GUZA-925104 format. One line per 3 residues: number of its first residue (from 1); their letters; for each residue x, y, z of C-alpha. Coordinates in Angstrom, 2 decimals, always signed. Layout:
NUM	a	X Y Z | ...
# end
This chain:
1	mra	-10.39 -39.14 -43.32 | -12.74 -36.28 -42.50 | -11.97 -36.63 -38.78
4	gnr	-8.26 -36.46 -39.62 | -8.84 -33.26 -41.62 | -10.66 -31.68 -38.71
7	iaa	-7.92 -32.63 -36.25 | -5.24 -31.23 -38.58 | -7.23 -28.02 -39.06
10	vgv	-7.56 -27.52 -35.30 | -3.84 -28.19 -34.88 | -2.87 -25.62 -37.54
13	agt	-5.30 -23.07 -36.10 | -3.89 -23.57 -32.59 | -0.31 -23.25 -33.85
16	lla	-1.07 -20.04 -35.73 | -2.92 -18.51 -32.78 | -0.07 -19.35 -30.42
19	tal	+2.37 -17.75 -32.88 | +0.21 -14.64 -33.12 | +0.00 -14.29 -29.34
22	ate	+3.77 -14.77 -28.91 | +4.77 -12.35 -31.68 | +5.21 -8.65 -30.99
25	hpa	+2.94 -6.46 -33.06 | +1.57 -2.93 -32.82 | -1.47 -2.67 -30.57
28	arl	-4.67 -1.82 -32.38 | -8.39 -1.76 -31.81 | -8.82 -4.48 -34.42
31	epl	-6.43 -6.89 -32.68 | -9.27 -9.35 -31.69 | -10.38 -9.39 -35.33
34	gya	-6.85 -10.34 -36.35 | -6.82 -13.27 -33.94 | -10.21 -14.36 -35.29
37	lvl	-8.85 -14.28 -38.84 | -5.83 -16.34 -37.78 | -8.15 -18.98 -36.34
40	tsg	-10.38 -18.85 -39.42 | -7.45 -19.49 -41.75 | -6.54 -22.65 -39.85
43	lal	-10.04 -24.02 -39.28 | -10.93 -23.56 -42.96 | -8.58 -26.45 -43.74
46	aaa	-11.22 -28.87 -42.44 | -12.99 -28.43 -45.80 | -9.84 -28.75 -47.93
49	rra	-10.73 -32.19 -49.33 | -14.38 -31.39 -50.07 | -13.97 -27.81 -51.34
52	pvv	-10.30 -27.05 -52.13 | -11.00 -23.87 -54.12 | -13.19 -22.38 -51.40
55	tla	-10.53 -23.25 -48.83 | -7.91 -21.48 -50.94 | -10.04 -18.35 -51.08
58	vtg	-10.81 -18.30 -47.35 | -7.24 -18.95 -46.23 | -5.77 -16.51 -48.75
61	lsv	-8.11 -13.67 -47.75 | -7.56 -14.41 -44.06 | -3.77 -14.29 -44.47
64	lay	-3.94 -10.97 -46.31 | -6.36 -9.52 -43.75 | -4.44 -10.41 -40.58
67	nll	-1.16 -9.22 -42.11 | -2.91 -5.99 -43.03 | -3.92 -5.64 -39.35
70	gla	-0.28 -6.00 -38.31 | -0.16 -9.67 -37.23 | +3.12 -11.03 -38.63
73	vpa	+1.99 -14.66 -38.66 | +3.27 -17.08 -41.35 | +0.82 -18.11 -44.07
76	laf	+0.91 -21.75 -42.99 | -2.80 -22.31 -43.58 | -2.58 -21.03 -47.15
79	lca	+0.40 -23.30 -47.84 | -1.65 -26.28 -46.64 | -4.56 -25.15 -48.81
82	aya	-2.26 -24.92 -51.86 | -1.03 -28.44 -51.14 | -4.64 -29.69 -50.92
85	gfr	-5.54 -27.87 -54.15 | -2.80 -29.61 -56.14 | -3.60 -32.94 -54.52
88	agr	-7.23 -32.54 -55.64 | -6.10 -31.76 -59.19 | -7.20 -28.12 -59.11
91	rlp	-3.94 -26.79 -60.51 | -5.13 -23.64 -62.28 | -7.20 -22.19 -59.39
94	tvv	-4.35 -22.99 -57.00 | -1.74 -21.27 -59.17 | -3.99 -18.22 -59.61
97	aav	-4.60 -18.01 -55.86 | -0.91 -18.46 -55.09 | +0.19 -15.72 -57.49
100	tvl	-2.50 -13.39 -56.15 | -1.43 -13.91 -52.53 | +2.27 -13.54 -53.41
103	ial	+1.56 -10.22 -55.08 | -0.88 -8.90 -52.48 | +0.92 -10.06 -49.32
106	pla	+3.82 -7.53 -49.51 | +1.28 -4.77 -50.19 | -0.75 -5.83 -47.14
109	ima	+2.40 -5.82 -44.98 | +3.40 -2.35 -46.24 | -0.07 -1.06 -45.37
112	spa	+0.03 -2.55 -41.86 | +0.62 -0.45 -38.69 | +4.20 -1.76 -38.34
115	gpa	+7.17 +0.58 -38.59 | +8.69 +1.40 -42.03 | +11.92 -0.55 -41.48
118	ake	+10.10 -3.57 -40.11 | +7.66 -3.45 -42.98 | +10.37 -3.45 -45.62
121	ala	+12.39 -6.26 -44.03 | +9.31 -8.33 -43.34 | +7.93 -7.90 -46.86
124	esr	+11.24 -8.83 -48.47 | +11.84 -11.91 -46.31 | +8.22 -13.05 -46.61
127	gvl	+8.31 -12.77 -50.41 | +11.30 -15.11 -50.78 | +10.13 -17.55 -48.13
130	qia	+6.53 -17.72 -49.33 | +7.59 -18.48 -52.90 | +9.86 -21.31 -51.77
133	wlv	+7.28 -22.81 -49.45 | +4.48 -22.44 -52.00 | +6.48 -24.26 -54.63
136	aac	+7.31 -27.02 -52.15 | +3.69 -27.38 -51.03 | +2.35 -27.48 -54.58
139	aag	+5.03 -29.97 -55.65 | +4.21 -32.23 -52.67 | +0.50 -32.12 -53.45
142	eal	+1.07 -32.95 -57.11 | +3.49 -35.77 -56.25 | +1.00 -37.35 -53.86
145	rqa	-1.81 -36.98 -56.40 | +0.25 -38.75 -59.07 | +1.19 -41.51 -56.60
148	err	-2.49 -42.05 -55.71 | -3.44 -42.07 -59.40 | -0.78 -44.69 -60.16
151	ade	-1.94 -46.78 -57.19 | -5.55 -46.59 -58.41 | -4.47 -47.53 -61.90
154	aer	-2.49 -50.49 -60.60 | -5.51 -51.63 -58.56 | -7.78 -51.37 -61.61
157	tre	-5.27 -53.35 -63.65 | -5.19 -56.10 -61.03 | -8.99 -56.21 -60.90
160	eta	-9.25 -56.38 -64.70 | -6.67 -59.16 -64.80 | -8.56 -61.10 -62.12
163	rlr	-11.86 -60.63 -63.99 | -10.24 -61.81 -67.22 | -8.88 -64.94 -65.53
166	ate	-12.26 -65.63 -63.93 | -13.98 -65.25 -67.29 | -11.53 -67.61 -68.96
169	erl	-12.05 -70.16 -66.17 | -15.84 -69.90 -66.48 | -15.62 -70.46 -70.23
172	hia	-13.36 -73.45 -69.67 | -15.84 -74.97 -67.21 | -18.72 -74.26 -69.58
175	rel	-16.91 -76.05 -72.41 | -16.16 -79.05 -70.21 | -19.78 -79.29 -69.03
178	hds	-21.08 -78.93 -72.55 | -18.73 -81.57 -73.94 | -19.35 -84.17 -71.22
181	lth	-22.39 -83.73 -69.01 | -24.69 -82.23 -71.63 | -24.03 -85.14 -73.96
184	qis	-24.83 -87.75 -71.31 | -28.02 -86.02 -70.16 | -29.14 -85.65 -73.75
187	ivk	-28.73 -89.41 -74.27 | -30.83 -90.17 -71.18 | -33.52 -87.72 -72.28
190	vqa	-33.66 -89.05 -75.83 | -33.79 -92.68 -74.65 | -36.65 -91.83 -72.29
193	eva	-38.53 -89.98 -75.02 | -38.14 -92.96 -77.38 | -39.27 -95.43 -74.72
196	vhl	-42.37 -93.37 -73.94 | -43.15 -92.99 -77.64 | -42.81 -96.73 -78.33
199	ark	-44.91 -97.67 -75.32 | -47.72 -95.39 -76.40 | -47.43 -96.57 -80.00
202	rge	-47.92 -100.16 -78.84 | -50.87 -99.12 -76.69 | -49.09 -100.02 -73.47
205	evp	-49.38 -98.08 -70.23 | -46.33 -95.90 -69.73 | -44.72 -96.52 -66.31
208	esl	-44.69 -93.51 -63.98 | -40.99 -94.00 -63.39 | -40.31 -93.69 -67.12
211	lai	-42.35 -90.48 -67.33 | -40.46 -89.17 -64.31 | -37.14 -89.97 -66.00
214	rea	-38.26 -88.12 -69.11 | -39.36 -85.04 -67.14 | -36.22 -85.13 -65.05
217	gra	-34.14 -85.28 -68.23 | -35.96 -82.29 -69.65 | -35.56 -80.33 -66.41
220	atr	-31.87 -81.26 -66.17 | -31.32 -80.11 -69.74 | -32.96 -76.76 -69.00
223	elr	-30.98 -76.36 -65.77 | -27.71 -77.23 -67.42 | -28.40 -74.86 -70.30
226	atl	-29.16 -72.07 -67.83 | -25.97 -72.86 -65.92 | -23.91 -72.76 -69.10
229	dtl	-25.46 -69.43 -70.04 | -24.59 -68.07 -66.61 | -21.00 -69.27 -66.94
232	rds	-20.81 -67.57 -70.31 | -22.20 -64.37 -68.78 | -25.31 -64.56 -70.91
235	adt	-28.09 -62.17 -69.79 | -30.71 -63.74 -72.05 | -31.55 -66.68 -69.79
238	psr	-32.64 -65.70 -66.26 | -31.39 -67.75 -63.34 | -33.73 -69.95 -61.33
241	gld	-35.01 -68.30 -58.17 | -37.78 -68.31 -55.60 | -40.48 -67.81 -58.24
244	hlp	-39.57 -71.21 -59.72 | -40.09 -73.20 -56.51 | -43.66 -74.33 -57.40
247	ell	-42.34 -75.78 -60.65 | -39.52 -77.48 -58.76 | -41.94 -79.04 -56.26
250	aga	-44.22 -80.17 -59.07 | -41.28 -82.06 -60.53 | -40.73 -83.77 -57.19
253	egi	-44.41 -84.74 -57.13 | -43.85 -86.41 -60.48 | -41.44 -88.91 -58.93
256	glr	-43.81 -89.81 -56.10 | -42.67 -87.36 -53.40 | -45.54 -85.41 -51.87
259	tel	-44.49 -81.83 -51.22 | -45.87 -78.80 -49.43 | -44.68 -75.22 -49.83
262	tie	-45.29 -72.64 -47.08 | -44.43 -68.94 -47.39 | -44.13 -67.01 -44.14
265	ger	-43.57 -63.32 -43.46 | -44.18 -60.40 -45.77 | -42.85 -61.28 -49.20
268	hev	-40.37 -58.77 -50.62 | -37.63 -58.59 -53.18 | -34.36 -60.29 -52.29
271	pda	-30.97 -60.06 -54.02 | -30.52 -62.37 -57.01 | -27.66 -64.22 -55.32
274	var	-29.89 -65.04 -52.34 | -32.79 -66.13 -54.56 | -30.54 -68.43 -56.60
277	tay	-28.98 -69.95 -53.49 | -32.41 -70.54 -51.89 | -33.59 -72.34 -55.03
280	riv	-30.48 -74.52 -55.13 | -30.84 -75.43 -51.44 | -34.44 -76.57 -51.95
283	qes	-33.52 -78.38 -55.16 | -30.59 -80.24 -53.62 | -32.59 -81.06 -50.48
286	ltn	-35.43 -82.59 -52.49 | -32.95 -84.48 -54.65 | -31.26 -85.97 -51.58
289	tar	-34.66 -86.82 -50.10 | -35.73 -88.65 -53.25 | -32.43 -90.47 -53.71
292	hga	-31.35 -91.36 -50.18 | -34.06 -90.53 -47.69 | -36.73 -93.09 -48.64
295	ast	-39.23 -90.37 -47.75 | -42.81 -89.98 -48.94 | -43.37 -86.36 -47.90
298	atv	-41.26 -83.20 -47.88 | -42.22 -79.76 -46.59 | -40.55 -76.56 -47.75
301	rid	-40.84 -73.39 -45.68 | -39.62 -69.99 -46.90 | -39.61 -67.29 -44.21
304	yrp	-39.19 -63.68 -45.33 | -37.64 -61.72 -42.47 | -36.56 -58.04 -42.52
307	dtl	-32.85 -58.82 -42.84 | -32.78 -62.58 -43.44 | -34.29 -65.18 -45.74
310	air	-34.79 -68.47 -43.88 | -35.23 -71.78 -45.73 | -36.25 -75.06 -44.14
313	vdd	-36.81 -78.40 -45.88 | -38.06 -81.35 -43.79 | -38.83 -84.91 -44.85
316	dgt	-40.20 -88.04 -43.18 | -37.46 -90.34 -44.38 | -35.45 -93.01 -42.61
319	arp	-32.91 -90.74 -40.94 | -32.95 -91.09 -37.15 | -31.60 -88.92 -34.32
322	gtt	-28.01 -89.64 -33.36 | -26.90 -90.64 -36.84 | -24.36 -88.52 -38.65
325	pvp	-25.14 -87.64 -42.27 | -22.51 -88.58 -44.81 | -21.16 -85.29 -46.21
328	gvg	-21.69 -85.80 -49.92 | -21.27 -83.41 -52.80 | -24.80 -82.05 -52.38
331	lsg	-24.42 -81.02 -48.74 | -20.93 -79.66 -49.34 | -22.19 -77.59 -52.25
334	mre	-25.05 -76.17 -50.18 | -22.70 -75.28 -47.35 | -20.31 -73.53 -49.73
337	rvt	-23.11 -71.47 -51.28 | -24.47 -70.42 -47.89 | -21.05 -69.61 -46.47
340	alg	-20.20 -67.50 -49.52 | -23.19 -65.28 -48.70 | -22.29 -65.03 -45.03
343	grl	-25.17 -67.28 -43.92 | -25.62 -70.37 -41.77 | -26.58 -73.92 -42.70
346	lag	-27.83 -76.76 -40.48 | -28.38 -80.23 -41.91 | -29.10 -83.39 -39.97
349	prt	-31.68 -85.85 -38.66 | -34.78 -84.50 -36.94 | -35.79 -85.49 -33.41
352	egg	-39.09 -86.89 -34.67 | -37.39 -88.74 -37.51 | -36.53 -87.76 -41.01
355	ftv	-34.02 -85.20 -42.22 | -33.96 -81.40 -42.08 | -32.02 -78.73 -43.94
358	qae	-32.16 -75.22 -42.51 | -30.43 -72.16 -43.91 | -30.41 -68.47 -43.06
361	lpl	-29.21 -66.08 -45.74 | -28.50 -62.46 -44.75 | -29.87 -59.74 -47.02
364	eri	-28.11 -56.57 -45.86 | -24.57 -57.65 -46.79 | -25.56 -58.40 -50.38
367	a	-28.27 -55.87 -51.16
# end
């Protein structure tokens, strides 16, 4: 837009200068100054969007000055400045400037070195023409301003409607999760708690698998509650992020999966969306490893790069090179999260055996 303003300003300045050079006018010592003022009036339009009032003042004074010096050049630059003033919503300063120029312009022409008859005819014709053109320019500026305001209002209305629909959909999903999944997880958690309690009451050794089920039920309940709060736009419960990875890996240790966490690069703050996605990638990778990979060890590597957060999760499971992983819900969900952030995801068997999940999440697009 600014480049367009500059091009238009140069075009107006060139047109006015060409008109001044082609128009007969009384020779005077100050003729070069008049040409300079003609150029100034046109070039000042480059600042019309940023400083409309200043542009009005510069173009108005320039028009009066070069007419006073005898250059009978139309006040095209001032008309453009009046248009820009109304478009910017500066009605009162524009009207004041327009009235001032309309009153002062005939006086400047009468005081110019032109002949008496030419002065009178020029002043009379300029007065009528300038009023008509000023009214047209101001009306055009105001009409465009109102059209832009209505377009902005329509855009805001569409955005508000979309946000309202998204909020309603999130609430619907939250209700469905609460009514179905929360109930089932709560039953599993309660049954595990009761089984552990009864085993201890009878003095029996509690199986590790039962303890793992109980802890997994507790963790699932917390995760689901946090997810429901997020869907309801609750700010009270923070989302899970990179700071919660040690806790996540400790949970995996509880079900017999040895884990190792490595942090590379200089640690720095990352956007919340990236931190949440990184946590979910590690969580889903460890879940798949425990359920399907028949692995005993998993390594998690988080690499902080200047413009990217890289995540890699490797295991020593049964996956072998050349086999194609079955695209389940977990992998599809990871890929959707990564793609939504403009990142890349690689998931498949490793050359040395086992499975790997690698993701790169850009930071600049989201920060």
